[in-house]
C-alpha positions, 0 to 999 in steps of 0.5 A: 813822745812830746806829742803822746804826753800832750795827748794825755794831758788833753785827755786829763784836762777833759776829764777834770783832772787838771793836776794829772794835766799839769803833770803831763804838759810838764813831761811834754815841755821837758821834751819839746821846750820850744813848743808855745802850745804846750805852755798855753795849755799848761797855763790853762790847767794851772788856771783851773787849779786857781794857781794863776801865778804859774799860770801867768808865767806860762802864759808869758812864756806862750807869748814870748815863743809866739808873739803873733798868736792871739790864744797866747794873749787870751791865756795871758788875760785870764791869768792876770784877771784870776790875780785881779791885775784887771788893767793888766788883763784888759791890756792883754786882751786888747793886744790879742784883739789887734792881732785877731779883731774876730776872735771871740774868746778875746772879745768875751774875756775883755768884756769880763775884764771891763766889767770887773774894772767898773764893779771894782769902783763901786761898793757891792750892795749891803746884805739885809742879814749882814749883821746876823752873821757878824762876830762871834755872837752868832756861834753863841746863838747857834750853840744855845738852841738845841736844834742848831747845836746838833747841826754844829757837829756836822762839818758841812753845816759848819763850813757853810756857816763860816763861808756865809760869815766870811761873805753874807752875800753867800747866803743866797747860795746855802738857803735851799739847805733847810739847816741854813734856813733853820739857822738863819731863824735862830739868828733872826728870833724868827720861827720858820715852818718846816717843808712838811706842815705839822711834822718836825724837821728830821735832825741827824744823830749826834754822832759824827756823820760820815764824810760828805763831799765838800760842797762848792757854792755857785760862784757870785757874778764877781767871783765869775770874773776873778775865776775865768774858765780856761779855753779849750785845749789845742787838740790835733785833727787825729786827737779830735777823730779818735775822741769822736770815734770812741764816743761813737763806740761808747754808744754802739756799746749801749745800743748792744746792751739794749738789743742783748736785754731784748734777746736781739742777739743778732743785732747786739752783735752787729753794734758790738762789732762796730763799737770794736772797729770804732775803738780797738783799745776797749776789750769790753766790746769783745767780752760783751759780744762773746757773752752773746755767743754764749747765749746763742750757743756759738761757743767757738766764737765765744771762745775766739772772742775771749781768747782775743780779748785776753791777748788785747788787754795784756797788750794794752795793760787793760784792767785786770778785772776785765782779763779775769771776766774774759777768762771766766766767760770762756771757761763757762763755755768750756763747761758747757761744752764738756763731754767727758771728765778730760774736757773739764781740765782745761775749764778748770785751768781757765777759771784758775787763771781767771782767779789769779787775774782777780779773785772773784766770788763767781768764778771761785764757785764755778771753779768748784762746780767744774771740779765737782762735776769732773770728779762725778763724771770720772766716777760715771765713766769708771762704773762697770757692774760687770767688772765690778762682779768680776772683782768681787768674786777674785776677792772672795776667792783670796778670802777663802785662801785667807789672802785678806790683803789681796781680797781687800784690793779686790773689793775695793777695786769692786767698789770703785766699779760699783759704788752702789754694791752693798755685797762688796761692802759686806765682804770688805767688812768681813776681811777688815774683821779678820785683819783686826781693822774694826773701825773700817770694818764697822764703817763698811758695815753701816755702809751696806745697811744704808745701801740695802736696809733688808741685807741680813748680811750687813747686820751680822758683820755690824753686830760681830764687830761690835761685839769683838769691840765689847760693845755688847749693848750696841751689838744686841741693838744691832742684832735685834734690828736685823731680825725685824727684816729676817726673824728666822736668821740663825746668825743673828739669833745666835748673835742675840744669845751671845750678847745677852750672856754677856750682858747678864754676866756683867749684870751679876758681877760675874766678870773680873775686875780688870775686864769690868774696869776695861769695859766701864772705861770704854762705856765712858767714851760713849756719848750716850752714856756720857749724856745719861750720866750727865742729866741731873734727873738721872743722877737723882734716879741713880742716888733714889736706887741706892738710898730711897726705895720707895722713889726707886719704885715709882722710877721703874714705872717710867720706861724711858728712865728704865731704858737708860738704866738698862743702858747703864747695866750693859755698859758695866756702869751700873750692877743689879744685886 
Protein backbone atom coordinates (compact mmCIF):
# COMPACT_ATOMS: atom_id res chain seq x y z
CA UNK A 1 0.00 0.00 0.00
CA UNK A 2 2.86 2.39 0.84
CA UNK A 3 4.46 1.68 -2.54
CA UNK A 4 1.16 2.44 -4.28
CA UNK A 5 0.82 5.79 -2.48
CA UNK A 6 4.47 6.54 -3.28
CA UNK A 7 3.88 5.80 -6.97
CA UNK A 8 0.90 8.17 -6.97
CA UNK A 9 3.03 10.84 -5.31
CA UNK A 10 5.77 10.43 -7.92
CA UNK A 11 3.22 10.71 -10.73
CA UNK A 12 1.67 13.84 -9.20
CA UNK A 13 5.11 15.41 -8.78
CA UNK A 14 6.01 14.66 -12.40
CA UNK A 15 2.73 16.28 -13.50
CA UNK A 16 3.50 19.42 -11.48
CA UNK A 17 0.78 18.72 -8.89
CA UNK A 18 3.02 19.30 -5.88
CA UNK A 19 0.16 19.62 -3.38
CA UNK A 20 -1.19 16.27 -4.55
CA UNK A 21 2.28 14.78 -4.29
CA UNK A 22 2.54 15.96 -0.65
CA UNK A 23 -0.79 14.27 0.15
CA UNK A 24 0.23 10.96 -1.40
CA UNK A 25 3.67 10.95 0.26
CA UNK A 26 2.01 11.72 3.60
CA UNK A 27 -0.30 8.72 3.11
CA UNK A 28 2.74 6.56 2.31
CA UNK A 29 4.60 7.81 5.41
CA UNK A 30 1.65 6.89 7.63
CA UNK A 31 1.98 3.34 6.31
CA UNK A 32 5.80 3.19 6.37
CA UNK A 33 7.08 5.80 8.86
CA UNK A 34 10.67 4.52 8.79
CA UNK A 35 11.16 4.82 5.01
CA UNK A 36 13.74 7.59 4.50
CA UNK A 37 12.95 7.88 0.74
CA UNK A 38 9.37 8.98 1.48
CA UNK A 39 10.55 11.86 3.67
CA UNK A 40 13.08 12.84 1.00
CA UNK A 41 10.43 12.89 -1.71
CA UNK A 42 7.98 14.87 0.42
CA UNK A 43 10.75 17.36 1.20
CA UNK A 44 11.26 17.90 -2.54
CA UNK A 45 7.49 18.42 -3.08
CA UNK A 46 7.28 20.89 -0.16
CA UNK A 47 10.30 22.81 -1.51
CA UNK A 48 8.52 23.06 -4.88
CA UNK A 49 5.62 24.70 -3.02
CA UNK A 50 8.16 27.11 -1.39
CA UNK A 51 7.24 25.62 2.00
CA UNK A 52 10.90 25.46 2.99
CA UNK A 53 10.28 25.18 6.76
CA UNK A 54 8.39 21.86 6.40
CA UNK A 55 10.80 20.79 3.66
CA UNK A 56 13.66 21.31 6.14
CA UNK A 57 11.91 19.22 8.79
CA UNK A 58 11.48 16.33 6.30
CA UNK A 59 15.11 16.67 5.15
CA UNK A 60 16.33 16.46 8.75
CA UNK A 61 14.17 13.34 9.28
CA UNK A 62 15.68 11.82 6.13
CA UNK A 63 19.24 12.38 7.42
CA UNK A 64 18.24 11.06 10.84
CA UNK A 65 16.87 7.82 9.34
CA UNK A 66 19.69 7.35 6.83
CA UNK A 67 22.77 9.42 7.80
CA UNK A 68 25.00 7.72 5.19
CA UNK A 69 22.69 8.58 2.26
CA UNK A 70 24.04 11.56 0.29
CA UNK A 71 20.70 12.60 -1.17
CA UNK A 72 19.36 13.44 2.28
CA UNK A 73 22.02 16.19 2.57
CA UNK A 74 21.06 17.46 -0.88
CA UNK A 75 17.48 17.91 0.40
CA UNK A 76 18.81 19.51 3.61
CA UNK A 77 20.96 21.99 1.67
CA UNK A 78 18.09 22.93 -0.69
CA UNK A 79 15.72 23.61 2.24
CA UNK A 80 18.33 25.75 4.07
CA UNK A 81 19.00 27.67 0.87
CA UNK A 82 15.27 28.30 0.39
CA UNK A 83 15.15 29.79 3.89
CA UNK A 84 18.20 31.92 3.02
CA UNK A 85 20.23 30.05 5.66
CA UNK A 86 23.22 30.08 3.36
CA UNK A 87 25.95 28.92 5.77
CA UNK A 88 23.82 25.98 6.93
CA UNK A 89 23.21 25.10 3.28
CA UNK A 90 26.95 25.13 2.54
CA UNK A 91 27.58 22.90 5.54
CA UNK A 92 24.90 20.41 4.44
CA UNK A 93 26.25 20.20 0.90
CA UNK A 94 29.80 19.70 2.18
CA UNK A 95 28.65 16.93 4.55
CA UNK A 96 26.98 15.15 1.62
CA UNK A 97 30.13 15.43 -0.50
CA UNK A 98 32.10 13.74 2.27
CA UNK A 99 29.84 10.72 1.77
CA UNK A 100 29.68 10.89 -2.05
CA UNK A 101 32.50 13.14 -3.42
CA UNK A 102 31.38 12.68 -7.06
CA UNK A 103 27.71 13.59 -6.59
CA UNK A 104 26.94 16.26 -9.22
CA UNK A 105 23.77 17.47 -7.52
CA UNK A 106 25.69 18.18 -4.30
CA UNK A 107 28.48 19.94 -6.21
CA UNK A 108 25.97 22.14 -8.08
CA UNK A 109 24.10 22.94 -4.85
CA UNK A 110 27.32 23.90 -3.05
CA UNK A 111 28.33 26.19 -5.93
CA UNK A 112 24.93 27.92 -5.83
CA UNK A 113 25.12 28.37 -2.06
CA UNK A 114 28.64 29.78 -2.21
CA UNK A 115 27.60 32.16 -5.02
CA UNK A 116 24.67 33.33 -2.89
CA UNK A 117 27.02 33.93 0.03
CA UNK A 118 29.32 36.12 -2.07
CA UNK A 119 26.39 38.11 -3.50
CA UNK A 120 24.91 38.70 -0.06
CA UNK A 121 28.12 40.52 0.87
CA UNK A 122 27.96 42.98 -2.10
CA UNK A 123 25.07 45.42 -2.67
CA UNK A 124 23.00 44.90 -5.86
CA UNK A 125 23.65 47.36 -8.72
CA UNK A 126 21.17 50.24 -8.81
CA UNK A 127 18.43 50.19 -11.44
CA UNK A 128 18.57 53.36 -13.65
CA UNK A 129 14.75 53.58 -13.61
CA UNK A 130 14.32 52.81 -9.90
CA UNK A 131 13.19 56.33 -8.95
CA UNK A 132 10.47 56.35 -11.60
CA UNK A 133 8.61 53.54 -9.81
CA UNK A 134 9.03 54.70 -6.24
CA UNK A 135 6.34 56.11 -3.99
CA UNK A 136 2.69 57.00 -4.65
CA UNK A 137 3.73 59.42 -7.43
CA UNK A 138 3.89 56.46 -9.80
CA UNK A 139 0.17 55.67 -9.38
CA UNK A 140 -0.77 59.36 -9.62
CA UNK A 141 1.05 59.70 -12.97
CA UNK A 142 -0.48 56.51 -14.35
CA UNK A 143 -3.95 57.66 -13.30
CA UNK A 144 -3.48 61.09 -14.88
CA UNK A 145 -2.61 59.65 -18.32
CA UNK A 146 -5.77 58.57 -20.25
CA UNK A 147 -4.10 55.50 -21.76
CA UNK A 148 -2.49 54.05 -18.64
CA UNK A 149 -5.59 54.96 -16.61
CA UNK A 150 -7.47 52.27 -18.57
CA UNK A 151 -4.67 49.78 -17.91
CA UNK A 152 -5.18 50.25 -14.17
CA UNK A 153 -8.51 48.45 -14.55
CA UNK A 154 -6.65 45.31 -15.67
CA UNK A 155 -5.54 43.11 -12.72
CA UNK A 156 -2.53 41.61 -14.49
CA UNK A 157 -1.13 45.07 -15.34
CA UNK A 158 -1.58 46.31 -11.76
CA UNK A 159 0.18 43.18 -10.46
CA UNK A 160 3.12 43.74 -12.83
CA UNK A 161 3.48 47.35 -11.72
CA UNK A 162 3.38 46.29 -8.06
CA UNK A 163 6.12 43.73 -8.71
CA UNK A 164 8.25 46.37 -10.43
CA UNK A 165 7.66 48.82 -7.58
CA UNK A 166 8.82 46.20 -5.06
CA UNK A 167 11.89 45.33 -7.10
CA UNK A 168 12.76 47.68 -10.03
CA UNK A 169 15.00 44.93 -11.43
CA UNK A 170 11.80 43.12 -12.41
CA UNK A 171 11.33 45.76 -15.11
CA UNK A 172 13.50 43.68 -17.46
CA UNK A 173 11.08 40.79 -17.08
CA UNK A 174 8.00 42.74 -18.15
CA UNK A 175 9.40 45.03 -20.83
CA UNK A 176 8.01 42.78 -23.55
CA UNK A 177 4.52 43.83 -22.48
CA UNK A 178 3.60 46.93 -24.53
CA UNK A 179 1.52 48.30 -21.62
CA UNK A 180 4.60 48.37 -19.36
CA UNK A 181 6.53 50.20 -22.09
CA UNK A 182 3.71 52.74 -22.34
CA UNK A 183 3.67 53.16 -18.55
CA UNK A 184 7.45 53.64 -18.49
CA UNK A 185 7.11 56.37 -21.12
CA UNK A 186 4.49 58.15 -19.01
CA UNK A 187 6.62 57.93 -15.85
CA UNK A 188 9.75 59.21 -17.66
CA UNK A 189 7.85 61.79 -19.77
CA UNK A 190 9.10 60.02 -22.91
CA UNK A 191 6.90 59.21 -25.93
CA UNK A 192 7.53 55.61 -27.04
CA UNK A 193 6.51 54.62 -30.56
CA UNK A 194 3.90 51.88 -30.84
CA UNK A 195 4.93 48.56 -32.42
CA UNK A 196 3.16 49.36 -35.72
CA UNK A 197 4.25 52.77 -36.98
CA UNK A 198 1.39 55.12 -37.81
CA UNK A 199 -1.17 53.11 -35.80
CA UNK A 200 -2.40 53.73 -32.28
CA UNK A 201 -1.82 50.95 -29.80
CA UNK A 202 -4.98 48.92 -29.20
CA UNK A 203 -6.49 49.65 -25.78
CA UNK A 204 -8.95 47.20 -24.21
CA UNK A 205 -12.44 48.35 -23.29
CA UNK A 206 -12.92 49.81 -19.84
CA UNK A 207 -15.14 46.90 -18.81
CA UNK A 208 -13.70 44.35 -16.42
CA UNK A 209 -11.52 42.01 -18.47
CA UNK A 210 -11.90 38.22 -18.30
CA UNK A 211 -9.78 36.54 -15.64
CA UNK A 212 -6.27 35.76 -16.84
CA UNK A 213 -3.84 33.28 -15.39
CA UNK A 214 -1.35 34.90 -13.05
CA UNK A 215 1.86 35.59 -14.88
CA UNK A 216 4.84 34.34 -12.94
CA UNK A 217 7.93 36.49 -13.71
CA UNK A 218 11.11 34.80 -14.84
CA UNK A 219 13.24 34.54 -11.70
CA UNK A 220 16.39 36.63 -11.45
CA UNK A 221 19.74 35.01 -10.79
CA UNK A 222 19.41 35.76 -7.08
CA UNK A 223 15.94 34.21 -6.94
CA UNK A 224 17.15 31.08 -8.70
CA UNK A 225 19.56 30.51 -5.85
CA UNK A 226 16.99 31.12 -3.14
CA UNK A 227 14.38 28.83 -4.79
CA UNK A 228 16.28 25.64 -5.75
CA UNK A 229 14.72 23.03 -8.02
CA UNK A 230 14.08 19.74 -6.20
CA UNK A 231 16.06 16.75 -7.35
CA UNK A 232 14.35 13.87 -9.15
CA UNK A 233 12.17 11.57 -7.11
CA UNK A 234 13.32 8.17 -6.05
CA UNK A 235 11.60 5.95 -8.62
CA UNK A 236 11.92 2.19 -8.73
CA UNK A 237 13.03 0.41 -11.87
CA UNK A 238 9.53 -1.03 -12.28
CA UNK A 239 7.94 2.42 -12.10
CA UNK A 240 10.48 3.82 -14.53
CA UNK A 241 9.84 1.01 -16.99
CA UNK A 242 6.04 1.42 -16.69
CA UNK A 243 6.36 5.14 -17.36
CA UNK A 244 8.47 4.51 -20.44
CA UNK A 245 5.97 1.94 -21.72
CA UNK A 246 3.11 4.42 -21.31
CA UNK A 247 5.05 7.07 -23.22
CA UNK A 248 5.78 4.57 -26.00
CA UNK A 249 2.09 3.59 -26.09
CA UNK A 250 1.10 7.24 -26.61
CA UNK A 251 3.53 7.45 -29.53
CA UNK A 252 2.02 4.31 -31.06
CA UNK A 253 -1.45 5.82 -30.70
CA UNK A 254 -0.34 9.00 -32.50
CA UNK A 255 1.11 6.89 -35.31
CA UNK A 256 -2.19 5.00 -35.48
CA UNK A 257 -4.15 8.26 -35.68
CA UNK A 258 -1.96 9.47 -38.52
CA UNK A 259 -2.42 6.20 -40.43
CA UNK A 260 -6.20 6.33 -39.85
CA UNK A 261 -6.40 9.81 -41.37
CA UNK A 262 -4.56 8.49 -44.44
CA UNK A 263 -7.06 5.58 -44.68
CA UNK A 264 -4.17 3.15 -44.08
CA UNK A 265 -6.32 1.01 -41.82
CA UNK A 266 -4.09 -2.04 -41.48
CA UNK A 267 -1.17 0.11 -40.29
CA UNK A 268 -3.46 1.97 -37.89
CA UNK A 269 -4.65 -1.32 -36.37
CA UNK A 270 -1.05 -2.48 -35.94
CA UNK A 271 -0.13 0.71 -34.05
CA UNK A 272 -3.23 0.64 -31.81
CA UNK A 273 -2.63 -3.04 -31.04
CA UNK A 274 0.97 -2.28 -30.09
CA UNK A 275 -0.21 0.58 -27.86
CA UNK A 276 -2.60 -1.81 -26.09
CA UNK A 277 0.23 -4.27 -25.48
CA UNK A 278 2.35 -1.52 -23.95
CA UNK A 279 -0.40 -0.01 -21.80
CA UNK A 280 -3.61 -1.87 -20.97
CA UNK A 281 -4.89 0.89 -18.68
CA UNK A 282 -5.97 3.28 -21.46
CA UNK A 283 -9.18 2.15 -23.18
CA UNK A 284 -8.84 4.81 -25.88
CA UNK A 285 -6.56 2.40 -27.77
CA UNK A 286 -9.43 -0.10 -27.89
CA UNK A 287 -12.04 2.45 -28.95
CA UNK A 288 -9.73 3.80 -31.64
CA UNK A 289 -9.10 0.34 -33.03
CA UNK A 290 -12.86 -0.27 -32.96
CA UNK A 291 -13.33 2.85 -35.09
CA UNK A 292 -10.91 1.44 -37.67
CA UNK A 293 -12.75 -1.88 -37.75
CA UNK A 294 -16.01 0.02 -38.26
CA UNK A 295 -14.54 1.87 -41.25
CA UNK A 296 -13.28 -1.44 -42.69
CA UNK A 297 -16.67 -3.08 -42.30
CA UNK A 298 -15.33 -5.60 -39.78
CA UNK A 299 -18.35 -5.21 -37.54
CA UNK A 300 -17.85 -8.23 -35.28
CA UNK A 301 -14.30 -7.14 -34.43
CA UNK A 302 -15.55 -3.60 -33.76
CA UNK A 303 -18.26 -4.81 -31.36
CA UNK A 304 -15.77 -7.08 -29.59
CA UNK A 305 -13.34 -4.18 -29.03
CA UNK A 306 -16.17 -1.94 -27.77
CA UNK A 307 -17.28 -4.59 -25.27
CA UNK A 308 -13.70 -5.02 -24.07
CA UNK A 309 -13.33 -1.24 -23.69
CA UNK A 310 -16.50 -1.01 -21.58
CA UNK A 311 -15.51 -3.96 -19.38
CA UNK A 312 -11.92 -2.76 -18.90
CA UNK A 313 -13.04 0.84 -18.40
CA UNK A 314 -15.32 -0.16 -15.54
CA UNK A 315 -12.54 -2.20 -13.94
CA UNK A 316 -10.22 0.82 -14.11
CA UNK A 317 -12.99 3.31 -13.25
CA UNK A 318 -12.14 5.18 -16.44
CA UNK A 319 -13.73 8.46 -17.44
CA UNK A 320 -17.47 7.91 -18.04
CA UNK A 321 -17.14 9.80 -21.32
CA UNK A 322 -14.77 7.14 -22.63
CA UNK A 323 -17.18 4.35 -21.67
CA UNK A 324 -20.03 6.27 -23.32
CA UNK A 325 -17.93 6.61 -26.48
CA UNK A 326 -17.35 2.85 -26.62
CA UNK A 327 -21.08 2.14 -26.17
CA UNK A 328 -22.02 4.71 -28.81
CA UNK A 329 -19.58 3.14 -31.27
CA UNK A 330 -21.06 -0.28 -30.57
CA UNK A 331 -24.58 1.07 -31.12
CA UNK A 332 -23.53 2.63 -34.42
CA UNK A 333 -22.15 -0.73 -35.55
CA UNK A 334 -25.34 -2.57 -34.55
CA UNK A 335 -27.38 -0.11 -36.64
CA UNK A 336 -25.08 -0.81 -39.60
CA UNK A 337 -25.76 -4.55 -39.45
CA UNK A 338 -29.50 -4.35 -38.63
CA UNK A 339 -31.61 -6.25 -41.18
CA UNK A 340 -35.03 -6.22 -39.52
CA UNK A 341 -36.86 -4.07 -37.00
CA UNK A 342 -35.99 -6.39 -34.08
CA UNK A 343 -32.27 -5.96 -34.81
CA UNK A 344 -32.63 -2.30 -33.81
CA UNK A 345 -33.65 -3.25 -30.25
CA UNK A 346 -30.09 -4.01 -29.13
CA UNK A 347 -28.75 -0.86 -30.85
CA UNK A 348 -31.38 1.29 -29.11
CA UNK A 349 -30.59 -0.33 -25.75
CA UNK A 350 -26.86 0.31 -26.28
CA UNK A 351 -27.42 3.99 -27.12
CA UNK A 352 -29.57 4.35 -23.99
CA UNK A 353 -26.77 2.86 -21.86
CA UNK A 354 -24.31 5.27 -23.45
CA UNK A 355 -26.56 8.19 -22.49
CA UNK A 356 -26.68 7.04 -18.87
CA UNK A 357 -22.88 7.26 -18.82
CA UNK A 358 -22.71 10.65 -20.55
CA UNK A 359 -25.52 12.63 -22.18
CA UNK A 360 -23.92 13.49 -25.49
CA UNK A 361 -25.97 15.25 -28.25
CA UNK A 362 -24.46 13.03 -30.94
CA UNK A 363 -25.47 9.87 -29.08
CA UNK A 364 -28.97 11.24 -28.50
CA UNK A 365 -29.36 11.96 -32.23
CA UNK A 366 -28.23 8.42 -33.08
CA UNK A 367 -30.76 7.02 -30.62
CA UNK A 368 -33.59 9.04 -32.20
CA UNK A 369 -32.51 7.99 -35.69
CA UNK A 370 -32.45 4.32 -34.65
CA UNK A 371 -35.93 4.51 -33.11
CA UNK A 372 -37.29 6.20 -36.25
CA UNK A 373 -35.63 3.62 -38.53
CA UNK A 374 -37.08 0.77 -36.42
CA UNK A 375 -40.59 2.21 -36.70
CA UNK A 376 -40.32 2.67 -40.47
CA UNK A 377 -38.99 -0.86 -40.89
CA UNK A 378 -41.81 -2.25 -38.76
CA UNK A 379 -44.31 -0.59 -41.08
CA UNK A 380 -42.55 -1.97 -44.13
CA UNK A 381 -42.44 -5.45 -42.62
CA UNK A 382 -46.17 -5.28 -41.82
CA UNK A 383 -47.08 -4.02 -45.28
CA UNK A 384 -49.05 -6.52 -47.34
CA UNK A 385 -51.42 -5.17 -50.02
CA UNK A 386 -53.16 -8.52 -50.48
CA UNK A 387 -54.02 -8.86 -46.78
CA UNK A 388 -54.99 -5.18 -46.76
CA UNK A 389 -57.57 -5.78 -49.52
CA UNK A 390 -58.95 -8.77 -47.62
CA UNK A 391 -59.36 -6.68 -44.45
CA UNK A 392 -61.07 -3.90 -46.42
CA UNK A 393 -63.56 -6.38 -47.89
CA UNK A 394 -64.33 -7.69 -44.40
CA UNK A 395 -65.00 -4.11 -43.35
CA UNK A 396 -67.36 -3.66 -46.30
CA UNK A 397 -69.37 -6.72 -45.23
CA UNK A 398 -69.76 -5.40 -41.68
CA UNK A 399 -70.73 -1.95 -43.07
CA UNK A 400 -73.55 -3.54 -45.11
CA UNK A 401 -74.73 -5.27 -41.93
CA UNK A 402 -74.65 -1.85 -40.18
CA UNK A 403 -72.05 -3.19 -37.73
CA UNK A 404 -70.02 0.00 -37.92
CA UNK A 405 -67.59 -0.51 -34.99
CA UNK A 406 -66.54 -3.90 -36.41
CA UNK A 407 -66.18 -2.32 -39.85
CA UNK A 408 -63.91 0.41 -38.42
CA UNK A 409 -61.72 -2.28 -36.84
CA UNK A 410 -61.15 -4.05 -40.18
CA UNK A 411 -60.60 -0.81 -42.11
CA UNK A 412 -58.00 0.19 -39.52
CA UNK A 413 -56.20 -3.14 -39.93
CA UNK A 414 -56.34 -2.70 -43.69
CA UNK A 415 -54.65 0.69 -43.34
CA UNK A 416 -51.94 -0.79 -41.13
CA UNK A 417 -51.22 -3.29 -43.87
CA UNK A 418 -51.37 -0.63 -46.59
CA UNK A 419 -51.37 3.00 -45.34
CA UNK A 420 -51.48 4.30 -48.93
CA UNK A 421 -54.96 2.96 -49.81
CA UNK A 422 -57.41 5.90 -50.35
CA UNK A 423 -60.41 3.53 -50.52
CA UNK A 424 -59.85 2.29 -46.96
CA UNK A 425 -59.74 5.88 -45.69
CA UNK A 426 -62.91 6.72 -47.62
CA UNK A 427 -64.77 3.69 -46.26
CA UNK A 428 -63.65 4.32 -42.68
CA UNK A 429 -64.75 7.98 -43.04
CA UNK A 430 -68.23 6.68 -43.98
CA UNK A 431 -68.26 4.48 -40.84
CA UNK A 432 -67.23 7.39 -38.61
CA UNK A 433 -70.04 9.48 -40.16
CA UNK A 434 -72.59 6.78 -39.31
CA UNK A 435 -71.23 6.62 -35.77
CA UNK A 436 -71.42 10.42 -35.39
CA UNK A 437 -67.63 10.72 -35.03
CA UNK A 438 -67.55 13.60 -37.51
CA UNK A 439 -64.06 15.03 -36.69
CA UNK A 440 -62.46 11.58 -37.19
CA UNK A 441 -64.41 11.07 -40.38
CA UNK A 442 -63.33 14.46 -41.69
CA UNK A 443 -59.64 13.58 -41.10
CA UNK A 444 -60.02 10.32 -43.01
CA UNK A 445 -61.79 12.05 -45.90
CA UNK A 446 -59.06 14.66 -46.13
CA UNK A 447 -56.38 11.91 -46.06
CA UNK A 448 -58.22 10.11 -48.83
CA UNK A 449 -58.17 13.25 -51.02
CA UNK A 450 -54.48 13.80 -50.17
CA UNK A 451 -53.60 10.29 -51.37
CA UNK A 452 -55.71 10.51 -54.54
CA UNK A 453 -56.96 14.01 -55.48
CA UNK A 454 -58.95 12.54 -58.41
CA UNK A 455 -60.95 10.09 -56.25
CA UNK A 456 -64.51 11.52 -56.27
CA UNK A 457 -65.62 9.50 -53.25
CA UNK A 458 -63.22 11.42 -51.04
CA UNK A 459 -64.96 14.71 -51.90
CA UNK A 460 -68.45 13.32 -51.38
CA UNK A 461 -67.41 11.93 -47.96
CA UNK A 462 -65.83 15.22 -46.89
CA UNK A 463 -68.67 17.34 -48.23
CA UNK A 464 -71.31 15.20 -46.49
CA UNK A 465 -69.51 15.48 -43.14
CA UNK A 466 -69.20 19.27 -43.49
CA UNK A 467 -72.88 19.45 -44.40
CA UNK A 468 -73.84 17.48 -41.26
CA UNK A 469 -71.63 19.87 -39.26
CA UNK A 470 -73.72 22.72 -40.83
CA UNK A 471 -70.64 24.21 -42.43
CA UNK A 472 -72.55 24.72 -45.69
CA UNK A 473 -70.10 27.17 -47.22
CA UNK A 474 -67.18 24.77 -46.72
CA UNK A 475 -69.19 21.81 -47.93
CA UNK A 476 -70.06 23.76 -51.10
CA UNK A 477 -66.37 24.46 -51.73
CA UNK A 478 -65.57 20.75 -51.29
CA UNK A 479 -68.30 19.62 -53.72
CA UNK A 480 -67.21 22.22 -56.27
CA UNK A 481 -63.57 21.08 -55.98
CA UNK A 482 -64.66 17.49 -56.61
CA UNK A 483 -66.63 18.53 -59.73
CA UNK A 484 -63.40 19.84 -61.25
CA UNK A 485 -62.19 16.22 -61.43
CA UNK A 486 -65.55 14.57 -62.17
CA UNK A 487 -68.02 17.16 -63.62
CA UNK A 488 -70.87 14.65 -64.13
CA UNK A 489 -70.76 13.00 -60.70
CA UNK A 490 -74.34 13.00 -59.47
CA UNK A 491 -73.49 12.80 -55.75
CA UNK A 492 -71.34 15.90 -56.05
CA UNK A 493 -74.05 17.75 -58.03
CA UNK A 494 -76.69 16.84 -55.45
CA UNK A 495 -74.35 18.04 -52.69
CA UNK A 496 -73.93 21.43 -54.40
CA UNK A 497 -77.71 21.76 -54.74
CA UNK A 498 -78.35 21.00 -51.06
CA UNK A 499 -75.66 23.47 -49.92
CA UNK A 500 -77.00 26.28 -52.14
CA UNK A 501 -80.51 25.71 -50.78
CA UNK A 502 -79.27 26.05 -47.21
CA UNK A 503 -77.17 29.11 -47.98
CA UNK A 504 -80.02 30.87 -49.79
CA UNK A 505 -82.34 30.04 -46.95
CA UNK A 506 -79.92 31.65 -44.50
CA UNK A 507 -79.37 34.75 -46.67
CA UNK A 508 -83.15 35.29 -46.91
CA UNK A 509 -83.51 34.89 -43.17
CA UNK A 510 -85.74 31.82 -43.57
CA UNK A 511 -84.24 30.03 -40.59
CA UNK A 512 -85.22 30.03 -36.94
CA UNK A 513 -83.45 32.39 -34.54
CA UNK A 514 -82.02 29.37 -32.68
CA UNK A 515 -80.58 27.89 -35.87
CA UNK A 516 -79.16 31.28 -36.90
CA UNK A 517 -77.59 31.76 -33.50
CA UNK A 518 -76.04 28.26 -33.63
CA UNK A 519 -74.67 28.85 -37.13
CA UNK A 520 -73.19 32.22 -36.17
CA UNK A 521 -71.55 30.78 -33.04
CA UNK A 522 -69.94 28.03 -35.09
CA UNK A 523 -68.83 30.51 -37.74
CA UNK A 524 -67.16 32.70 -35.13
CA UNK A 525 -64.88 29.77 -34.26
CA UNK A 526 -63.65 29.63 -37.86
CA UNK A 527 -60.21 31.32 -38.14
CA UNK A 528 -61.04 32.57 -41.66
CA UNK A 529 -64.22 34.31 -40.45
CA UNK A 530 -62.32 35.76 -37.49
CA UNK A 531 -59.68 37.21 -39.81
CA UNK A 532 -62.33 38.81 -42.04
CA UNK A 533 -64.12 40.42 -39.10
CA UNK A 534 -60.88 41.67 -37.54
CA UNK A 535 -59.71 43.26 -40.79
CA UNK A 536 -60.15 47.09 -40.44
CA UNK A 537 -60.85 47.43 -44.17
CA UNK A 538 -63.63 44.85 -44.12
CA UNK A 539 -65.13 46.39 -41.01
CA UNK A 540 -65.36 49.72 -42.85
CA UNK A 541 -66.88 47.93 -45.86
CA UNK A 542 -69.62 46.49 -43.64
CA UNK A 543 -70.29 49.95 -42.18
CA UNK A 544 -70.50 51.38 -45.72
CA UNK A 545 -73.03 48.71 -46.75
CA UNK A 546 -75.24 49.88 -43.89
CA UNK A 547 -74.70 53.64 -43.98
CA UNK A 548 -73.13 54.68 -47.28
CA UNK A 549 -74.80 53.14 -50.37
CA UNK A 550 -72.54 55.04 -52.79
CA UNK A 551 -69.38 53.62 -51.21
CA UNK A 552 -71.02 50.20 -51.01
CA UNK A 553 -71.62 50.34 -54.77
CA UNK A 554 -67.88 50.80 -55.30
CA UNK A 555 -67.09 47.87 -53.01
CA UNK A 556 -69.21 45.52 -55.12
CA UNK A 557 -66.77 46.04 -57.99
CA UNK A 558 -63.93 44.51 -55.97
CA UNK A 559 -64.04 40.67 -56.36
CA UNK A 560 -61.88 40.06 -53.30
CA UNK A 561 -64.19 42.13 -51.08
CA UNK A 562 -67.30 40.45 -52.48
CA UNK A 563 -65.79 37.01 -51.95
CA UNK A 564 -65.29 37.81 -48.26
CA UNK A 565 -68.81 39.27 -48.03
CA UNK A 566 -70.18 36.06 -49.53
CA UNK A 567 -68.33 34.00 -46.91
CA UNK A 568 -69.93 36.09 -44.17
CA UNK A 569 -73.34 35.63 -45.78
CA UNK A 570 -72.87 31.87 -46.07
CA UNK A 571 -71.79 31.72 -42.43
CA UNK A 572 -74.96 33.55 -41.36
CA UNK A 573 -73.01 36.52 -40.03
CA UNK A 574 -74.38 38.91 -42.66
CA UNK A 575 -77.84 38.88 -44.26
CA UNK A 576 -78.71 40.53 -47.58
CA UNK A 577 -82.24 41.93 -47.83
